[in-house]
N, C-alpha and C positions, 0 to 999 in steps of 0.2 A: 794142116788148117790153112784155109784159103785166105788170101789178103783181107777179103771183106769180112770173114769171120773173127780174124784177128782185130780188126778195126772194131767191129761191133762189140767184141768182149771188153776192148779196152775203153770203148765209150759208157758200157754198162757200168764198168767199175768207177769210172768218174761219177756216173749218175748216184752209185751208192755211196761215194764220197759226199757229194752233195747231201744226201739223206741223213748220213751219220754226223755230218757238222750241223745240219738244222736241228737233229734231235738233242746233240750236245747244248745248243744255244737254247732250245726250248726249255731243256731240263734245269740249266744252270744259269745261264748269262742274263736272261731276262726275267728273273723274278721279280726286281724292282721295277719294271720298266713297262709291263702291259702290252708286250707284243707276243705273249705266248700262243694267242689264239691264231694271229697270223702266221706264225710259222708252223703251227700244227696244221692250217689249212693247206701252205705249201707243200708241207713235208708228204701229206695224204695225198696229195695231187701227183706225186712222183711215180711214174710208170716203172716200179721196181718191186718184183716180187720177193727178192732175196735179202732186202735190207729188214729183217725181222726185229723184233724187240729185244731177243737176247744178244745180238750181234751190235744192236745200239747201245745195249747196256755194257758192253765190252769195250767199245769205242770210247764211252763216256769215261770209263775208267783209266783207259789208255791215256786220254787227253790229260785228266786231273793229276795222272801220275808222272807228268813230265816235270814236277817242280814249279809250276806256274800256278800264280793265284787264278780263281775263276775268271776274273775280269781279263786278265793278260790272256789267259787260254781262249776266252770269248773272242777276242781280236784276232787271235791264231785261227780260230775256226771260221770266221767271217771270211778272212784272207784265203783260206782253204777253198770254203765255199764258192767264192768268186774266181778263183783259179780254174776249179773244175769246170764252173758254168762256162767260162771263157773256151775251155778246150771242147767241150761238148759243142758250143756253137761254131766253132770255127772247122770241126773235123766231122761233123754229121752230113752224110751225103745229101746231095738235093734228091728230094721225093721221100726221105725219111724224116722221123720226127721223135727223137729220143725225149726233147723239153720242148714245149712250144714257145713261140716268141711272147705270147701274152703271160706265161708262167715266169720266163725269165726276167720280162719287164717287172712283173710284181716281186720277185725274189730281190731284184737290185734294190728296189725301194725300201723294202723290210731291212735289207742288210745294211743300206745307208743310215737307217735309223738306229738299228742296233749299235752300228760302229760309234754313231754320233754320242750316244747316251753312255756306252760302255767306255768309251775314251773319255769322256768329261769325268765321270765318277772316278776314273783312274788318276786324272790330273788332281781333282781334289783331294784324293788320299795321299798322292806325292806332294803336294803342295803343304797339306797339312803336317808334314814331317818338319817344316821350318819352325824350330821352337828353340832355338838356341845360337850357337855360335856356327856362322857359315863362313867357311874359309877361302879366298881367292888366292891360288898358287900360279906364281908367275916367275918363269925361269929367270927374268930380269932382277927378281927382288926376293932370293932365297940365300945370299951371300955365298954364292957359289955352290950350293948343296944341291942335289939332284931333286927335281921337283917330286918325284914318287917318293923318296924318303921324307921329305917335309909334310907330304900330304899323310902319308902313313903315321906320323908323329900327331898331326893333328886329329886324325881320326881316333886315335889311342887317347888323346886327350878329351874326346867326348864331342868333335864336331860333328852336327847334324848334316852338314853338306859341306861340298867341295866345288870349289868351279875352277876350271883351268882356263887362264888368259895367257896366250901366248900369241903375240903381234910379230915377232920376228924370227921364229923357227921354222925349218922346213915342213912342208905339209905331211910328208909322209911320217916324219918323225913325230909330229904332234898328233898325228892319227892313231899311231902305236902308244904314245904316251895316254892318250884319253882312253883307249880301249883298256888300257891296264888300269887306269883310275876308276873306270865304270866297275871292274871287276872288284876292285878294294873297297869301292863304296858299296856295293851290293853286299859283301861279305859283312861289312861293318853295321848296315842296317842304316846308311846315310845316303843323301842324294847327291847325284853326280850332275853338274851342269857345265856345258861348253860354252865358252863366251863368244859370240858372234858367229863361229864357224858351223852354219846350219848343216851342211854336207856332212863334216865329220860326226856332228851329233846324230844325225840320220843314219850314217854307215853303222856305228856302233851302238845304236839304239839307246844312246844316252837317256838318261831320266829327262834331261830338258836341254833348252839352250837358253841365253841371255843375250838380249839385243838392246841397243841403245836407240836415242831418238832418231839418229841419222841412219839407222842400219835398215835392214829388210823390215817391212811393217809385220807387226803381228799376224795379222790374216795370211800373208803371202808365206810367212815361215811356217805356220800351221800346215800349208798345203805340202811342205816336203818333209814332215814329219810322221810318224806314226801317231794313231789316235791318242795313245796314252801318254805320249811324251809332252812335257810342259814347256811354255814360254814364259820368261820373265823380262821385265823391262826395266831401264834407268829413267828416273824422273826427278826433276828438279823443282817442279812446281806441281799444286794441288791438282790443277785442271790437266795436266799432262798423266796424271797418275789416273784421274778419272777416265781421260780418253782411252788410256792403255787398257783398262777393265772393261770398258765399252768394246775395244777391238777384239777382246777375248784373251788378255793376258792373265797367267794363272798366279801370279804374283807380281808385286810393284816393290822395287828397290827406291828408296828416296834417299837422295843425297847430292852434293856432298853435305854430311852433318858438321863436319868440322875440316879445318885445313888439312889437305893432304898432298904428298908427294908422288904418290903411286901413278896418277893419272894427270896430266897436265892441262887437259880440255875440258875437265870436270867443272860443273857450276854449283855456286853454294845453294843450300836449300835450308839448313838449319832445323832445329830441333821443333819449333814452333811448326814448321810445314809439315813435319814429321805426324805431328799430334792431329794437324788439320785432316791429312791423308788418311790416317789410320780412322778418324771419324765419318769418313764419306765413301769408303770403298768395302767391299765385302770379301775381298781378296787377302790374303796374307801380305802384310808390308814389313818389308826388311829395310833398316836402316843401314847407310853404308857412306864412307868417306872419313878417313882421320879418326877411326874408333879406336880406343885403346883403353888398358885399365883405369885410366884417370877420369873418362868421360863415358864409359858404357852405360852407366847407370842411368845418366840423363836420357838415353835412348829406350831405355827399358822402361823408365818412368813414364815417357812419353807414349808408350803403348806398342811398340815394335814388337813383332813376333819373332823376329830374329834379328841379330846383329852381325853384319858383314865385315869381315875385318881382312887385311893382307899382311901388311909389314910388322903389325904388332904380333903376329904368329912367325910368318915366314922368316923375318928377321931375328927373331929372337934366338938366344942362345941355346934354348931349350923348347921347342915349338910345342911338345906335349905338355909340358907344365904352363906354357903360356896361355895354350887353348884351354886347360883345365881351369886355371884362374880367372880367364875371361868369361868361362861359362859360370862358375860359381858367383861372379859378381853380377852378371846379369840375372841370374836366376834369384839372386837375393834382392834385387832392386825391384 
């Protein structure tokens, strides 16, 4: 086969890939979005005689059989369609037209809208999982025990989320630990958050990242993440929480609730600020800072969706039992 024929066959395969991914999005990922008509119009305008309905249906089954939920598979389909479009654009010889510039321009806009909406829906689903004990594991605060062991115990005790905070470890080691923690949380049905390190969160496709008031802004953080990854923020004031929500934060952590030795630079917030924030934002509110078995009832009664703890679990003789006790106290309150 001549080089030109091989190239044309490859380009035609990319066009069919675009067709299949648009068909998948049309059938599954956009049912609540209202973009089905745009996708159908784009798909039907693709010059491909080979992408028939039977093949489309097989593609649909292949995608949904990969263990992804429909929204996650939708983002995968968006990425695959974009990659194929870029290949077609860059490899099409001058004078030929597999896909017109007008078609590609329209497709980019539609895919942007889909990615935005599907990503937002995914983030809301993840953030809704904050409904109990959210444990921060930090190698400096485990009484010398491996972070993975402490996290495993917390998950066994019912933790709804784990956050890795590691300010001193080597980045390659932190990356490996974060990847394993994400696997553990996925298996347990919990959320995994990386503190500060946006690049690590992006590399391992963590559920999300947590940033402080002096870290990378929420909007810029979002640029480095996939559409379904969440961003949470630390807030000591009601206005900070409102600003975080306005900037696109998927949850706001309010603290410090009580005195804490875990972070030296934290600012006091208190239960009353927590109550004010809960009454003024529409995203999940996480209470954080100095929370233990003696005071967790106060943050629950103030309306916190979740209580974030560190040493109350990570320095406990039995982290699993400590997590379970805190969860029971939070639920009862």
